[in-house]
Each structure stands twice: as structure tokens, then as C-alpha cells.
N, C-alpha and C positions, 0 to 999 in steps of 0.2 A: 233822445231817437233812440231805438232798439236797433241793436246789432242782430239779435235772432231771435225767431216769435215761435214758440211750440203749441199748438194746440190741441187736444184732446188727438195724441196722436195713439195709436197703437200698431204696437211692433209683434211679429210672431214667426218663430223658427219651426221649420215642420207641424207647424199646427201648435208649435207652446208660446202663450201670449206670456212676452217680456217685459210689454208695457201697454196701459190700456186705458186709454183714452187721459195720458199724461201730457199735464201741459207748463213748458217753463220760457219765462222772458230771461233774453240777457243784455242787460244795457251797455250801449256808446264804453266802450274803456271799464267796463267790470272783467275781473277777473274771476271764473268760476271752477272750484273743486267738483268733479262728477263723485259719487264715495254709494255704497251700497256691499252688500257679500256678494261673492264673486258667483257668477253666475247669473246673477241680475240681470243682465242686459249695458252694460255703461257703455261698452265698446261696441255694442251693434250702436245704440244711439250714436255714437261717433259716425261710424259707417254712415247712416239714413241721414245725419247730418252732412256729410261730403256727399250726396249720392251716391256712392257706392251701393246701395239700395234704397228699395221702393217702401214705404209704408202701407199696413194694409189699410192703415185709414188716417183722417187727422189730418196736420197741415205742418208746415215747417219753412217760415216764412223767411228770407233772408234780404233783404236791398240790393237791389240792382248794382250791379257793375261791382260789387262787395269784393274784396281781395279777400281769399280763407286759402290756409295753406297746411296741410296735413303730411308728419314722416311718412313718406313711402316705406308700403313692406319690402320692397325687395332693397338688399344693398347694393350701392352704386360700386362700379367693376370697371377697370380700363387702366389704359396708362396716361392716365388726364392727370392732373397733379391735385391735389387737394387742395388748394385754392383758387386750383382752374374750374371745378368740378362744383364748390360752392359758388363760386358767382356764373358758372354759367344756369343755374339755379331760376335766374331771373331772368326768363326769354326776353321780356323786351328790352333789357340792356344789351342784351346777347346782339338783336335784332339790329339794333339802334347803330350799335357800334361797326357791325357787319356794313350797314347801307351808308354807312361815312364815311366810309373805304370805298364804296365804289361807283355813289351817284356822284356827279359832274354837274347837276341843274345847281346852281345856287339858293335859290331859294325853297327848295326841299333839302339841301344840307344843311340852309342857316334853320326851319325849323326840325330836324333831327337834333342838332345842337341845345336849339333851347328846352327841346324835350328830354334830355341826356343830362344839363343842370336842372331841370325841376327833377326829376329823379334821384339825383344825388349820385350820378353815375362813377363823378369822380373821385369821392371818397368811398365806393365800394367796395375795390381793394383793401383798405384799410379797417373797413366791418368787417367786410369775412375774415381778416387775420385775426381782428379780436375776439372773435366769435369763435374761430377756431383755438385759438391760444387757450380760451377759456373754459375749453372741451380737454384741455390736455394733449394739445398738439403743438409741439417745437415750430420754432419759424425754419429747422430746417425740414424736418414732418410736412409741414405747409407745403413744398416743392418738390417730393414724390410721390409717384404714382399711386394711384388707390390702390392698385395691385400688389404693394410689398405688406397693404394691414390685412388684419386678422376680422372675423366677419363681425368683434364686438367694436374693434376700432372702425369698420367702414358703418356700423349704425350710428356712431355718434358724429360720420360725415353727414349724414342723411339727416342727422338733428339740426346740426350745423347749417344744411342747407336750404332746412323749414325756419329755422328761426333769421337767417339773412333777412328773405323774402320782407319780414316785417312786414307783417299783413293784418286787414282788420279785423280778422276772426282768427286765433291758432287753434286748432286741436291736437290735442297732446292726448297720448296713452303711456301711462310708463314709461316718462320719459328717463328716468331717473336707473331704469334697469341696467342700462350698461355703461354706467356713470361710475369711475369712483367718490370718495367723499368730496375733496381737492373739485371738481367738476361740477359733483351735486351742489354745494356751496355757491360755486357762480351760478350755477342755472338760477336758482332760489333768487339772489340779487338783480340779472338780469331780466328775470319773469316779473320783479316786484317792480321795476323799471320801467318795463313793457307800456307802451299810451295806447296799446288798442285791446281788442275781448279776447277772451280765452274761456274753453273747456278743458281742465285738465284731468284726466282717471288719474289719482293714484293712491299707493298704501304709504307715501313717506311724509309724514306726520308731521315734521319738521318742516316741508313745502307745501302743506296745506294751514301750514300758519303764519308763513312768512312773506309765502308768494299770492295769496288769494285773499278778495274780499268779500266772499261768500261761499256758500257748500252747498250742492244739491244733492239730497239723497233720495236716490231709486228703490225704493222700497214696494212691498206688495203691487208691483206693476206702475205704481204712480210716482211723480216728482215733487218733491217739497224743495223750497228755498229759504233757507235761510243766512242772513248778513252776519258778517265776519269770518273766520278763521276757526277750524277745526276742534280748536280751544273752546271758543264761545258755539260752537254747534251742538258739542257734547253736553255742554252747560246748560245750554236749553231744553236738548233733549232730557236729560238727566230731571229735569224740575217738571218738564211736561210726563215724564214717566210716575213721579210725584204724585203728582196732579189727578193722574189717570186712575192711582193704585188709590188716591182717598176719595174718589168719583167712586171705584170703585165699590169700598168699603160701604161710603154713604148708602149707592145702590143695594148693595146687597141685606146691609140692616134693613132699610124700607120692604126691602123686598118679603125678606123672613118676615118682618113684621106682618107687612100683608096675611103673606102665605099662613099666618099662624089664627090670626083672626078669621080669615076665611074656613082653615080645618075648625076652629073649634065652634063658626057660628054657622057655616054654612045650613046643618038639619035644624034650626031654629027658626020659626016660620016669620017671629020679629026683626029678628038682624038678616034675613036673607034677604033683601033687599039690599041692604050697606055692605050684607056679604058681597053683592055679585056684582056691587060699584067698585068696591078693592080687587077682585078678583080681572075684571076690565083695564084698572089702573094698574094691576101689575100686569098685563099684557102689555103694556103700552111702557115701561121701564124699558131705557135701551140697555142692550145685550152687557154682557161684562166681558170686557178688552183684556188681554193677557197684555201685560203688563212690560215683560220681559217675552222679548219674538222667540229667541234662538238662545240655551243653552251658552252660559257663557263659553270659552276659550278660556282653558287653564293649561299650565306647565308646571310642572314639578322634576326639580333634577333632585335626583340621588343622593344622598347623604353620605358622603367620603367617610374612609377611618382618619385618623388624626396621623400628621408626621411631622417630623421634626421640619423645621429650616435648614439648609433652603431646600425645595424642591429640584433645581435645578441650576446649574452655574456653567458658564461661556467663558472659556480663560485663551483669549488670542485665537479665535475661529474663523477659519475664512471658508466662506460655500460657493459652491455653483454649478454649471451642467460641464460633464469634457473637461475643456481646459479653459472653459470663461468664467472668469468670477464673477461670483453677481455682489457678493456684501464680503469684508472683510475687516480686523483688529474688533471680532466681537467678545467684550467684555463685560456678562453682563448676571445676571442673580435674580432667579426667580424664586420669591420665597408663597409658602398657602395662599395666604390671604389676597395676594397682587390680584389688582383690576388693571387692567392694561389695554390696551388702543395703540394701535399702531397707524401712525398717520404718513402718507406720503404718494405722489401721485400713480398710476398702473408701470408696473415695468421697474420700479424702483428695489422693489426685492422683497414686497411683502407678503409674501407666498412662497418665497422659497423660505424666509424667517421660519413662519412655520412649520415648514414642513419640517426643515431642519429641528425643529422642537418637537416634532410627531417622531423624531426616528426614519421617518421617509426617506432622507436625506443624509448623505456622512459627508463630514467636513472634510475638505480638500485639508485642511491643518487644520492644528490648536486642537483642544482640550474641551470636551460637553463630561459633565458630570452630573447624575440625575439618582434622586434617591430609588434603592434597590425595592422599595417595595409600591415605586409610583406607578401610579394608575391612567393613561390618556385618553381622553375621549377627542377624538380630533372630525369638523365636520368641514367638507369639503363642497362643491356644486358639483362634479366630477363623481361623488358617491352614488348623487340621485339616476345617474344615466347607468349605472352598475346594479340598480335595483333588479331585481327580474320578473318580467311583467306578467309571465303566468303564473308566480306563484303571489300568494297573500302576505297579509305585512304580518300575520299569524305564525305564519309558514318561516318567513324570515329572521321571527325572534324564534321558533324552535331549534333553529338550526346556532344561530347565536347561541342559546342557551339549552342546549341536548336535556343538559337535567333538571331542568327549569320544571315546577308543575303547571297545567294550565289555568290555575289563577295568577300563580306569580306571570305566567307570560303575559295574559293577558293585563294583567298589571301594569306591567312594563308598559306596553301601547295605550294602555288609557290615563298613564304620566302626563300624553303629549298629544290627550286628545283624541286618541285612537278607541272609538267603542263600540260595541260588539259589532256593527254594520258595517265598519269600515275595514275592523281585523280579521273579516272571512270577505272581501271586495279584492279582485286581482289588482297587481298594483297599474295594470295597464289600465286603468278605468281610474287611479285615484287621480284626485288636482294635483297640480304641482306644491302647494301647499301641506297636503298630506302625503307628501312622499317625504317632502322633507320631514316632517315629524315623525316619519317611520324611519329616518337617518339618524335623528339625534334621537330617537328610543333607540337605537342599533349602539349606538357609539357611548351610551351610558348605562349599558347593561351591565358592565363592569366597575361599577360606583365610581369613576376618576376621580383624583384628586385635583385635575387640573384640567379647561374645556378650554381648545384651539378653535374658533369659530372664526373660519373665513366665507366672508360674506353670506352668516345665517339666515339672513328677512327676503333675501330675493324671491321667493314665492309665498310670502305669506303675507296676508292681507293684515288692516288695521288690528282688528283684536288682536289676532295672533299675535303681532310685533310688539302688542301691550302687555300678552299675555310672556313672553318670552325677557322683556325689558325686568317685569317682578319676580321669572324663575330667577333668574341670574343674580336679581336682588339679594333671594333668599340664599344662593348657595354658597356654602363654607368652603369651596374648593378657589383655586389661581384661574384666573379667566386669561385668556390674550383673546383681544378680536380684533380681526379687520372686516370695517363696515364703511357702505357709503350714505347710509343711517345718521345723521347726527345726533337725532334722539338720540339713537343704542348708546353712542356713541358718549354721551353726556352726562347718561344716567347708568348706565353702569361699572364707564370706567374712573377708576381714579388717580389714575399716572395713563400719561401718553407719550410712546416714543416713538421718532419722527428716523425714517427708513428714506436716509435720501444721501445722491453721493456716493453710495457702495455701505454708508453705514449704518449701522441701528443705536442712535443714540437720545438720552431722557431729555425730551421737550418740556421745559422749565413754562407752564402758563397752563390754561382752561382752551375749552375752545373758541373762546371769541381772542382770547391773544394768538389761537393760530389763526385764526382768522383775518385778522390782523397782522400775521406774517406772510398770509397769502397775498393779502393785499400790496404789500409792499413788495414781495418779489415780483409779483405780474409788474408796478409801475416802473421798477429796476429794468426789468426784461423788456417792455414796451416802450423805456426811455433808451436804451440800445438798439430796437426795431428804428423807433424813430431817425435815430442819426443814420444809421444805414438807408433805411428810405430816402431823405431828404441829402444822402448822396448817391442815391443814384436815381433815377429820374424815374414821373411816374409814365404808365400806359400811354397818356396823351401827350404827354414831352417827348415820349419814341415818335412817335406814330405824328406829331409835329416836325420835330426835328427830320423824320426821313421827308417827309413832307416838303423841308427847306433846302437838303441834298439834292432831291429828283429837281427844283426848282433852279439851284447852283448847276447844278449840272447840265442842263440844257441846252446850255449855250458850247459847252465841250460836244456834249454827244451830233448835235447840229452840226457842229465842223469835223468828228469823226464822221459822219454820215456822209458828208462833200467830198471828203476823201477816197472813204471806201469806193463811189461814185468815180471820183477824179483815178482811184486805180484800175478798176475795170475800166473804164478808156482806155488808159496807156497801154494796158494789156494787150486792149483787141486789136491797137493800129500795132505796136511791133507783135504780134504774130501775123498780120497781116503783111506786113514789111521782112518780117521771116520768111513769110511760106513764101515769095517773091524770088529772095535773094537766095532759094534754096532753089530754082529753079533752073535748069540750065540753056531755055530758051528766052529768057533774059539777057543773061547775059549775049546771046548770040543777037538779040534786038537791039540794043544799048550799047554806046558809048560808053568809054571808059570813067568822062565824068560824070555819066546818069549813074554807073555804078559808086562810082566814090560817094556822089550826094546821097545816094540811098544808104551808103554805108552809115556816112556821116550823121546821117535822123534818127537812122533806128540807135546809133549811139545816145543820142540826145534823149530819146523817147525814154531809155532804161534808165540815162542820168536823175531823169522827172520821176518814174517811176519809183526807183529806188529812194529816190528825196520823199516820195508822198508817203509809203510806206515808213520810212524813219519818222514821221509827223505823226503817221496814224498810230504806230505802236508807242511811240512818248504820251501821247493825248490817251491810250488804253488804262497805260503806268499812271496816270492823274485821275484818271475815273475811278479804277480799281482802288487805290488808296485814298479817293474822299469817299466810296462807298464803305469799308472798311473800316472809316474815325469817324 
């Protein structure tokens, strides 16, 4: 049975067609990566499937009662804890638990508990905690309010909420954009084991190779489906291009041969008929197809002048911000041909280390020595925001290289795929990927000996990422890299440094060893969490315990209520007798015996009242102590 069937779908934005009579079928449990050039309409297609926009024509068919989930555009806010925020994403579970606490009808309550069991409500906190942990949140973080976290971390909470729903159809648009390498590796594994269907837009080649079993290619407003991961898609596509090339050569040769015959014999009467037939056959030949649809993306880093090792040495360096120490005891060396990737979850100090090497951060203590002729190229995401929107790339590079000729300026931009048209386009009209290329062009203008790259692929598409990998492989200088793209790390770095617990230390192993290290560490954390969880009652146990307490306290509360009523009655009687004894006429109309009896009765009532009040206070203490414990 199919999870999603798209038939003859046409989508237009402002009259511009993104899809034209496109069709696609996704079967149950099939996970599909959606690829295509930037601006092709991938995100628009997801929005149409989710029902956010209506197609111009065609159909999008989903089974009735299908559970579909997509990451919300707005990030979660408020004082609710991360764990409760994720749990609240399952509205059915939340509503059933609320009803279970209020409904008194036994039959309805039994139905509610049956449904809670069916949706595994008891295991929900554990599942939510596991997902949050995988996305980089510690057990302590999960109890903190959402408002404590930045926008990027809140996006992780939104992703966690979507994954927690465990839907029949999962729609994801660039899910690794706000993740670090560790969370990206976890998400790859989670998606690979996900039992539902998924349609995933991603520029992360590793995710497309390890987590999906088919690739949907959006090209020329059509959709085509290729089984396998992205590597298999590239192989099949390359073979098709070669076949197209051979066919194009065959058709061109046949066309040329026919045309030559027609041109030669058109005027001869004996050959006119045959020439006319050839001319008709020539018209029937299929048009020549472009083998390469777009110019390939190419990057080129300039060649640095040779320098003797080491480029940089750190001797017992401590680094941080104000009085807050982030990294300490840094004693490291960087040589001209080092290719180093920094590992470790966000917040451990990777960017701090890069800033320290770049000279953007002064060490708190210790010593950093650099070669006096060292040139550094430093790339960070904030540099894209510092570009001037109303200037062109050509104006930016001209300001950075005032003595360079126009040809040299354009050549520097062309190193990173910014051609003549893009060079003269205002920055505000450039895509995120084009802005990233401009920053790469600017930071390499002085032929750096070392490249410090902090998440350089965030805005680059698949082709641009491959171009970056090839360019870095050809680069003659040193590289220190932070990236959530495992493929980039694996193909560029030959050394791994782990940033963890305030230290930067060489990691002995490759990315597979690092994956195993992460898995082992996660297991240790989960074991500790499970011990803590077993030591503390679950939410259901807490509710059950409260109900048992309420039941056990009912006799005490009933007795306390009776005492309250008795005290009220005794108080009224005492007030009545005191009123009579305070009336002068009572003494004139009564004898001494009656007066004595009245005082005796009042004393007895007050004694009863005092005893009742003492009993009531004792009961209240017992009730309060039982509620606390």
C-alpha cells in the first residue's frame, strides 16, 4: 500500500511553474531523499503535501487517518521544560491523561486506560528523553525551560517533538541545518531505523546515503525516483548521461550524413525523391539533448607560499570569555600540511578554539606562537550577515583588494563559482550559498597558509559541497575544520581532535571509531539515567500513589469533618449560654441553683470544645504529614 501518491501535480509561485504535471509514489516504510538545484521547488512541494498550499492542478493522495508530521516553522517558547514540551506534542496522549484525572465513570476510565496502553503512553517520557539526548540535550537540560535556550537549540526541540510523534509519514526540510556532527550522526541512525515513510530534503550526502532507500530528483519541473541512496543515484545518473552522450553522437552523425546527402543530391532529378525521403527522416530525428544541464560548480583555493613548520604552537593556553574559562591546558602544534577536524558537541568550545587560532580571542594565560609570515583565512557564519546588502560581490572584493586589477578581482570571485552575472548582483539578491562563496573569496584573497572553517557548508548545496571537498583536497596549506557534515570530515581531515571537558586532545581513530565512542558514551549516560529513573517513580506511579493516598486519607478527612461540625455546634451552644449568663435579668429571674447549673454546663461544653479542637488539630497534622510523604 502507498503512503503518498502524487499525480500530474502542477505548482506555481507568482505564475512561475515549479512543478508541471509531476508524479511520485512513496510506498509504506519507504524513505525518500528529495534533491534538486536550489530554487527548484523542493520546500514548496513539502508545503503542498502538508496542506499548507494548494496545487494549481493534479492530486496529492494520502490514506485516510494517516499520521503526518512536519517540523513547525515557529520555534517553541515558554517556561515549560524541554521534556514536557516534547511530550505535549502528542496531543492525544496529553488529552487522555487529563481526562484520566477528571473522569469518574468507571467504563469511560477503562476505555481511556486501554487507549493509553495502546499508544504506549507509559514509555513516552523515556522515548522523549532518548530523542532529546540524541539531539544533544543532557538530562539536566531536559528539565530546564525552553526559554533558557537560543533559537538554534529551540529548533532542535522542534525537531525532537516531530520525531517523537513517530508518524506514518515524516516530512523533513534540511533537518541537519541546526545540528552539530554528533547530533547529525544520531539522526542518521534514527532515520535509518524509522519504521514509517519519509520525504527528506537535505544537502547532507551522508544522510542521503545512510538513511534513505530512494532518491526523488526534481528537475525541469518533473519528479523521477531512483532506488538506493545518493551514491547510487549519481552512478545511475552518470550512466544515463553517458548513454545520452553516445545517443547524441549517433544522432548527430546520422543527421550530418543525411544532411550531406540532401545537400549533394537535392538538385539532381534522379536523386530528388530519395533526397526528399532523407529530408523527412531528418525532420523525425529527436532533438539533441544537453548532456550537462548546468555548468559544474568549481572551487579553487589559492596556493600559499611555503613556510617552515610549525605554523602555530600553543603552550599551556587557557581561553574563555570574561572570567568564564572554556578551554584550558592547551599544548598543541599545527604544521603546514595538517588537516584537522574538531569533534565534540556544540557548546564544548570548538568555535572558541577556532577564534583563538584566528587571533579573534586573546588567551587568558599561556603562550601562542605563530610564524611571523603566517596568513590566516577564517570562515564563520556571522560573516555572511556582515556583508553589505546594497553592494555587489565585485564591490566587496574591490574594497578588500584596492590595488588589484579588474581582471584579478573577477578571477578571485570566479575561484568560488561567482561568474560575471553574480559578481554584479546585489548581495541582498544572492542566495545563502552564493553569499558563502563570496565570504570564501574574501577570506582567501591573501593566499592563506591555514584555513579555519567553522561550518562552511551550511548554505551550500550538494554540488557545491562536493566542489569544496575537491578544492580542500587540492589545497597546499593547513586546514582546521568544524562541520556537521560527516562526509566532509571523512574526506578532508587526516587528524581528529576531540574538544571535550574543557580540553582539546588528539582522537586516536577515524570517524567509525568516533561513532563507536559516541555510542558507548550514550549507553553510559542512558544507564545512569535508567538507574535514576528506576530510583524515582514514573508519572503513572506518581498518579497511582496519589490516588492511593487520597483513598487512605478519606477516613481521616471524614473524621476531621465530623469534628469540625461538632466544634461548630459546641461553639454555638457556648455562645448561647454565655449570652444568657451575661444578661442581668437572668440573675433576677433565676435562683442560685439554676445559675450554678448554667455555669457548670458552660464549663462542660467548653471542655468538650477544647477536646474536639485538640483532636481536630491532631488529625490535620496526620493528614498534612501523609500528603507530604
